[in-house]
VOVO-56149 format. One record per residue (C-alpha): z, x, y; residue in three letters. Coordinates in pm, 1 decimal. Layout:
BEGIN
site z Z	x X	y Y	rest Ala $
...
END
This chain:
BEGIN
site z -538.3	x 8079.4	y 11347.7	rest Met $
site z -301.3	x 8363.9	y 11450.9	rest Pro $
site z 36.7	x 8263.9	y 11587.6	rest Gly $
site z 377.4	x 8407.7	y 11664.3	rest Lys $
site z 578.1	x 8585.5	y 11393.4	rest Ile $
site z 930.7	x 8722.6	y 11397.9	rest Leu $
site z 975.5	x 9007.6	y 11148.5	rest Val $
site z 1342.1	x 9040.6	y 11049.1	rest Cys $
site z 1422.2	x 9336.1	y 10824.6	rest Asp $
site z 1675.9	x 9618.2	y 10852.5	rest Asp $
site z 1422.3	x 9870.6	y 10717.8	rest Glu $
site z 1247.3	x 10003.9	y 11029.7	rest Ala $
site z 945.1	x 10157.0	y 10847.0	rest Pro $
site z 861.6	x 9823.9	y 10680.0	rest Leu $
site z 920.2	x 9630.9	y 11003.5	rest Arg $
site z 686.6	x 9865.4	y 11190.3	rest His $
site z 418.0	x 9853.3	y 10918.8	rest Ala $
site z 425.7	x 9472.9	y 10924.5	rest Leu $
site z 420.4	x 9470.0	y 11306.2	rest Arg $
site z 119.6	x 9702.4	y 11319.3	rest Asp $
site z -79.2	x 9515.9	y 11052.2	rest Lys $
site z -2.0	x 9169.4	y 11189.9	rest Leu $
site z -77.0	x 9275.5	y 11547.9	rest Thr $
site z -419.4	x 9401.8	y 11432.4	rest Arg $
site z -472.1	x 9060.6	y 11270.9	rest Glu $
site z -415.0	x 8893.2	y 11608.7	rest Gly $
site z -56.3	x 8773.4	y 11567.6	rest Phe $
site z 202.8	x 8803.5	y 11844.0	rest Glu $
site z 498.9	x 8990.5	y 11690.7	rest Ile $
site z 866.8	x 9032.5	y 11770.0	rest Glu $
site z 1112.2	x 9228.4	y 11555.2	rest Glu $
site z 1478.0	x 9188.1	y 11460.1	rest Ala $
site z 1679.4	x 9435.1	y 11254.3	rest Glu $
site z 1946.3	x 9190.2	y 11135.1	rest Asp $
site z 2015.5	x 8819.7	y 11102.0	rest Gly $
site z 2218.6	x 8786.1	y 11420.5	rest Glu $
site z 1938.3	x 8936.2	y 11626.8	rest Glu $
site z 1686.5	x 8709.7	y 11449.3	rest Ala $
site z 1881.3	x 8395.2	y 11537.7	rest Leu $
site z 1886.6	x 8495.5	y 11905.5	rest Val $
site z 1517.8	x 8592.8	y 11912.7	rest Lys $
site z 1405.3	x 8272.5	y 11739.1	rest Met $
site z 1535.7	x 8072.9	y 12036.1	rest Lys $
site z 1366.1	x 8285.4	y 12301.8	rest Ser $
site z 1046.3	x 8388.8	y 12118.6	rest Phe $
site z 994.2	x 8056.2	y 11934.2	rest Lys $
site z 794.1	x 8197.9	y 11640.6	rest Pro $
site z 569.6	x 7989.7	y 11418.0	rest Asp $
site z 693.7	x 8187.8	y 11118.9	rest Leu $
site z 987.4	x 8410.2	y 11026.6	rest Leu $
site z 947.7	x 8696.5	y 10777.9	rest Leu $
site z 1309.7	x 8726.5	y 10665.1	rest Leu $
site z 1474.7	x 8993.5	y 10451.7	rest Asp $
site z 1750.5	x 8884.7	y 10211.8	rest Phe $
site z 1985.5	x 9181.6	y 10238.3	rest Val $
site z 2074.9	x 9291.7	y 10591.7	rest Met $
site z 2382.4	x 9385.8	y 10792.3	rest Pro $
site z 2571.7	x 9137.7	y 11012.9	rest Arg $
site z 2399.5	x 8822.0	y 10883.5	rest Lys $
site z 2190.3	x 8826.9	y 10567.2	rest Asp $
site z 1886.7	x 8609.5	y 10500.7	rest Gly $
site z 2083.2	x 8328.3	y 10335.0	rest Val $
site z 2323.5	x 8311.7	y 10630.8	rest Glu $
site z 2023.9	x 8291.9	y 10865.7	rest Val $
site z 1875.8	x 8004.1	y 10663.3	rest Leu $
site z 2205.8	x 7816.6	y 10672.7	rest Lys $
site z 2233.8	x 7867.2	y 11049.5	rest Ala $
site z 1873.0	x 7750.6	y 11096.2	rest Met $
site z 1947.9	x 7436.7	y 10897.1	rest Gln $
site z 2214.1	x 7335.5	y 11149.4	rest Lys $
site z 2011.8	x 7410.4	y 11462.4	rest Asp $
site z 1757.6	x 7150.7	y 11578.0	rest Glu $
site z 1584.0	x 7407.0	y 11799.6	rest Glu $
site z 1490.1	x 7644.0	y 11513.3	rest Ile $
site z 1518.3	x 7443.9	y 11190.8	rest Lys $
site z 1143.7	x 7377.3	y 11162.0	rest Asp $
site z 1033.3	x 7741.2	y 11181.2	rest Ile $
site z 845.6	x 7833.9	y 10862.5	rest Lys $
site z 1001.5	x 8113.0	y 10655.8	rest Val $
site z 881.1	x 8369.3	y 10405.0	rest Ile $
site z 1169.0	x 8555.2	y 10239.7	rest Met $
site z 1127.0	x 8927.4	y 10167.8	rest Leu $
site z 1345.1	x 9130.3	y 9935.8	rest Thr $
site z 1375.2	x 9437.3	y 9718.6	rest Asn $
site z 1579.0	x 9229.5	y 9475.9	rest Leu $
site z 1417.5	x 9052.9	y 9186.6	rest Ser $
site z 1741.9	x 8867.7	y 9111.6	rest Asp $
site z 1655.9	x 8502.7	y 9044.3	rest Pro $
site z 2004.3	x 8394.6	y 9161.7	rest Met $
site z 1925.8	x 8523.6	y 9511.1	rest Lys $
site z 1602.0	x 8325.0	y 9505.1	rest Ser $
site z 1790.7	x 8012.5	y 9400.3	rest Tyr $
site z 2057.1	x 8069.8	y 9665.5	rest Glu $
site z 1791.1	x 8094.3	y 9935.8	rest Ala $
site z 1609.0	x 7785.5	y 9812.7	rest Thr $
site z 1935.8	x 7592.0	y 9800.4	rest Asp $
site z 2033.1	x 7714.7	y 10147.5	rest Ala $
site z 1698.0	x 7606.3	y 10282.6	rest Gly $
site z 1700.7	x 7262.7	y 10122.2	rest Glu $
site z 1611.2	x 7001.9	y 10382.0	rest Gly $
site z 1483.7	x 7267.9	y 10620.8	rest Val $
site z 1211.5	x 7445.3	y 10429.6	rest Leu $
site z 960.6	x 7225.6	y 10256.8	rest Thr $
site z 844.7	x 7516.5	y 10043.7	rest Ser $
site z 1018.9	x 7850.7	y 10021.0	rest Met $
site z 799.9	x 8153.2	y 9978.2	rest Asp $
site z 982.4	x 8443.4	y 9819.3	rest Tyr $
site z 818.9	x 8787.5	y 9794.4	rest Leu $
site z 955.0	x 9096.1	y 9621.2	rest Val $
site z 855.8	x 9380.4	y 9856.3	rest Lys $
site z 731.2	x 9613.9	y 9582.4	rest Ser $
site z 498.8	x 9342.1	y 9442.1	rest Asp $
site z 253.2	x 9304.9	y 9730.1	rest Trp $
site z 24.5	x 9482.6	y 9972.1	rest Lys $
site z 10.4	x 9418.6	y 10348.0	rest Leu $
site z -323.1	x 9237.3	y 10309.2	rest Glu $
site z -158.6	x 8994.3	y 10065.9	rest Glu $
site z 122.2	x 8927.9	y 10311.7	rest Val $
site z -133.2	x 8839.3	y 10579.3	rest Val $
site z -299.3	x 8600.3	y 10334.5	rest Glu $
site z 37.0	x 8440.4	y 10248.7	rest Lys $
site z 122.2	x 8404.4	y 10619.0	rest Ile $
site z -213.3	x 8238.8	y 10693.4	rest Asn $
site z -162.9	x 7997.2	y 10401.6	rest Asp $
site z 189.5	x 7913.8	y 10516.7	rest Lys $
site z 79.2	x 7852.1	y 10876.0	rest Leu $
site z -201.7	x 7619.8	y 10761.6	rest Lys $
site z 37.7	x 7406.0	y 10556.8	rest Gly $
END
C-alpha cells in the first residue's frame, strides 16, 4: 500500500529519521523544512499524505492547513500533524483550520510515539 509522503518539519534529525524509516517501508518521500516549502512541494510532488509540524518558520502548520483549504489542487491531501506541544488549544486550532478539508485530523505529540507507530498511523490514514 505504500504511497507518496511529504515530511514537513524544521527539525532536520527528525525529518531524516522519518525519511529513512518510511523509505525502508516502501514509501516515496520528499522533505520540506518549513510551510512555504511544503506548499510548493505539494503541487509538484503530489503526495498522498503530508506529515506536518505545527511550529515552523515562515509558515507554521496551521497556516499551511488554511492555505490547503483554499487550494483545489492540494486540499484533499491527507494530513497527520506532528508537534512537540501538548497544548490542546493548538490541536483545536488545527482542527478548526482544517474543517471542511480534513475529514479526520490526526494529531501526534512527537515524544509520545515510536517510528513504527507512525508507519502504522500512516498506513491506517492512507487506507481510510
